[in-house]
C-alpha positions as CSV (number, residue, x, y, z in Angstrom):
1,M,-31.6,-2.0,-12.3
2,K,-28.7,-4.4,-11.8
3,K,-28.6,-6.4,-8.6
4,S,-25.1,-7.9,-9.1
5,I,-21.6,-6.5,-9.7
6,K,-20.4,-9.7,-11.4
7,Y,-20.1,-7.8,-14.7
8,L,-17.2,-5.8,-13.1
9,P,-13.6,-6.9,-13.1
10,E,-12.7,-9.0,-10.0
11,E,-10.5,-6.3,-8.4
12,K,-13.4,-3.8,-8.7
13,Q,-15.8,-6.4,-7.1
14,E,-13.3,-6.9,-4.3
15,D,-13.0,-3.1,-3.7
16,L,-16.8,-2.7,-3.5
17,K,-17.3,-5.7,-1.3
18,Y,-14.7,-4.3,1.1
19,L,-16.2,-0.9,1.2
20,V,-19.7,-2.3,1.7
21,C,-18.6,-4.6,4.5
22,L,-17.0,-1.6,6.4
23,S,-20.0,0.6,6.3
24,P,-22.7,-1.3,8.4
25,D,-20.0,-2.2,11.0
26,R,-19.3,1.5,11.6
27,I,-22.7,3.0,10.8
28,L,-25.3,0.9,12.7
29,Q,-28.2,2.9,11.2
30,T,-27.3,1.7,7.7
31,Q,-30.5,0.5,5.9
32,M,-29.0,-0.1,2.4
33,I,-26.0,0.7,0.2
34,I,-26.5,1.5,-3.4
35,L,-23.8,1.7,-6.2
36,Y,-24.8,4.3,-8.7
37,G,-23.1,6.3,-11.5
38,S,-20.7,4.9,-14.1
39,Y,-19.8,1.8,-12.2
40,A,-23.5,0.9,-11.8
41,T,-24.2,1.4,-15.5
42,G,-21.0,-0.3,-16.7
43,K,-19.8,2.9,-18.4
44,Y,-16.9,3.6,-16.2
45,V,-13.4,4.8,-17.3
46,D,-10.4,3.2,-15.7
47,C,-8.1,6.0,-17.0
48,D,-8.4,8.5,-19.8
49,S,-5.6,10.8,-20.7
50,R,-5.7,13.6,-23.2
51,I,-4.2,17.0,-24.1
52,E,-6.6,19.9,-23.7
53,F,-5.4,23.4,-24.5
54,G,-1.8,22.2,-24.4
55,I,-2.2,20.6,-21.0
56,R,-2.4,16.9,-20.3
57,T,-5.4,16.0,-18.3
58,T,-6.4,12.6,-16.9
59,Y,-9.7,11.3,-15.8
60,M,-10.8,8.2,-13.9
61,S,-14.3,7.2,-12.8
62,D,-15.0,6.9,-9.1
63,Y,-17.2,4.5,-7.1
64,D,-20.4,6.5,-6.4
65,I,-21.9,4.9,-3.3
66,L,-25.1,6.0,-1.6
67,V,-25.3,4.9,2.1
68,V,-29.0,5.1,3.2
69,T,-29.4,5.5,6.9
70,D,-32.4,5.8,9.3
71,K,-32.3,8.5,11.9
72,A,-28.6,9.0,11.8
73,K,-26.9,12.4,12.3
74,D,-25.4,13.6,9.1
75,K,-22.2,14.9,10.7
76,E,-21.5,11.6,12.5
77,V,-22.2,9.6,9.3
78,G,-19.9,11.9,7.3
79,Q,-17.1,11.4,9.8
80,K,-17.5,7.6,9.7
81,L,-17.6,7.6,5.9
82,D,-14.4,9.7,5.9
83,N,-12.9,7.1,8.2
84,I,-13.9,4.3,5.8
85,E,-12.2,6.1,3.0
86,E,-9.0,6.4,5.1
87,I,-9.0,2.7,5.7
88,Y,-9.7,1.9,2.0
89,Y,-7.0,4.1,0.6
90,K,-3.8,2.0,1.0
91,N,-2.3,3.1,-2.3
92,P,-4.5,6.0,-3.6
93,D,-2.5,6.5,-6.9
94,K,-3.5,3.0,-8.0
95,Q,-6.9,2.6,-6.5
96,T,-10.3,3.6,-7.8
97,P,-11.5,6.7,-6.0
98,V,-14.6,6.5,-3.9
99,Q,-17.4,9.1,-3.4
100,F,-19.8,8.4,-0.6
101,I,-23.1,10.1,-0.2
102,N,-25.4,9.7,2.8
103,D,-29.1,10.1,2.7
104,D,-31.9,9.4,5.3
105,I,-34.3,6.7,4.1
106,K,-37.3,9.0,4.6
107,K,-35.8,11.7,2.5
108,L,-34.8,9.2,-0.2
109,N,-38.3,7.7,-0.3
110,K,-39.8,11.2,-0.6
111,D,-37.4,12.1,-3.4
112,L,-38.4,8.9,-5.1
113,S,-42.1,9.6,-4.8
114,D,-41.5,13.1,-6.1
115,G,-39.9,11.6,-9.2
116,R,-36.5,13.1,-8.5
117,F,-34.5,10.1,-9.6
118,N,-36.2,9.2,-13.0
């Protein structure tokens, strides 16, 4: 498991630091924040464009961010994460999309002990 994002381009590092700084200020029950998915593994795609069945499609990796909370209400956390997204998106056409997921620390620990994330 990587413990640093220094392998990412500087603008991606800045995006992630900004998103991470906003979360604990708005969600006091935050225990940890985990980057997972293609940006965590370094296999992200900035922009891919191709023609499929005669139609141009484009693809761009998003930031997958797990916000682990303790005894927080899912609906409240979801609304606060939506608010963080609104603050983050200043120019959505040129920014890396973000996908937040919230999980309670007890549920996450149970899922880990059950081997769910192997």
